[in-house]
C-alpha positions as CSV (number, residue, x, y, z in Angstrom):
1,M,-0.1,-0.3,0.4
2,I,1.5,3.3,-1.2
3,L,0.1,7.1,0.8
4,G,-2.9,5.1,1.6
5,L,-3.7,3.7,-1.7
6,D,-3.8,0.4,-3.2
7,V,-1.8,0.2,-6.9
8,F,-1.7,-2.9,-8.9
9,K,-2.4,-3.8,-12.1
10,Y,-6.3,-4.7,-13.4
11,K,-6.6,-7.4,-14.9
12,K,-9.2,-8.2,-17.0
13,D,-10.8,-11.7,-15.6
14,K,-10.4,-9.9,-11.7
15,V,-12.3,-6.4,-12.3
16,K,-15.5,-5.4,-13.5
17,K,-15.2,-3.9,-17.1
18,D,-16.8,-0.9,-16.1
19,T,-13.6,0.6,-14.4
20,S,-12.1,3.4,-15.2
21,C,-10.2,6.8,-14.8
22,S,-12.0,9.4,-12.4
23,F,-10.2,12.4,-14.2
24,C,-9.9,11.9,-18.0
25,G,-12.6,8.4,-18.1
26,K,-10.7,6.3,-20.3
27,G,-11.3,2.6,-19.2
28,R,-9.0,0.2,-17.8
29,D,-8.3,-1.2,-21.0
30,D,-7.1,2.4,-22.4
31,V,-4.2,2.7,-20.2
32,E,-1.5,0.8,-18.6
33,L,-2.1,1.2,-15.0
34,L,-4.7,2.1,-12.9
35,I,-4.8,3.2,-9.3
36,A,-7.7,2.7,-6.7
37,G,-8.2,5.0,-4.0
38,V,-11.7,4.8,-1.3
39,T,-13.6,6.8,-3.9
40,G,-12.2,6.7,-7.5
41,H,-9.6,5.7,-9.7
42,I,-6.9,7.2,-11.2
43,C,-4.7,6.7,-14.4
44,N,-0.7,6.7,-14.7
45,N,-1.3,9.2,-17.6
46,C,-3.5,11.6,-15.3
47,I,-0.4,11.3,-12.6
48,T,2.1,11.9,-15.0
49,Q,0.3,14.9,-16.0
50,A,-1.0,16.1,-12.6
51,H,3.0,15.4,-11.5
52,N,3.9,18.0,-14.3
53,I,1.5,20.4,-13.3
54,I,2.7,20.2,-9.7
55,Q,6.3,20.1,-10.6
56,E,5.7,24.0,-12.7
57,E,3.9,25.5,-9.8
58,E,6.5,24.7,-7.1
59,M,8.7,26.4,-9.9
60,N,6.5,29.3,-10.5
61,S,6.0,29.6,-6.6
62,R,9.9,29.5,-6.1
63,E,10.3,32.4,-8.6
64,Q,7.6,34.7,-7.1
65,S,9.4,34.1,-3.6
66,T,13.1,34.8,-4.8
67,V,14.1,37.8,-2.4
68,H,16.0,40.3,-4.5
69,P,19.1,42.1,-2.7
70,V,18.2,45.3,-1.6
71,N,21.1,47.9,-2.1
72,I,21.3,50.1,1.0
73,L,23.8,53.2,0.8
74,K,26.0,54.1,4.0
75,P,24.6,58.0,5.4
76,M,27.7,59.7,3.8
77,E,26.5,58.0,-0.1
78,I,22.7,59.4,0.9
79,M,24.2,62.8,1.3
80,D,26.4,62.5,-1.3
81,K,23.6,61.3,-3.4
82,L,21.4,63.9,-2.0
83,D,24.3,66.9,-2.4
84,E,23.7,65.1,-6.6
85,Y,20.5,67.0,-6.8
86,V,20.4,70.1,-4.1
87,I,23.8,71.6,-5.3
88,G,22.9,70.9,-8.9
89,Q,19.5,73.0,-9.3
């Protein structure tokens, strides 16, 4: 048992013919692997697609949370910058 789910390949003689992926609707004959959950099933194709979506979302959230360094000036540097504008007027 993996993460509370029973993982196994469905065999034609052991499972009802109407068993299908709860996400894409493909029948068990149309997919390589069908994972049974408590109230539904998911196929290997939907697992791959979900995995890719999660990776993309994690990458986007990492990019958004990247902290850019701030250049903080010392007091004398601030004064010099201000003097450029005040004296130059």
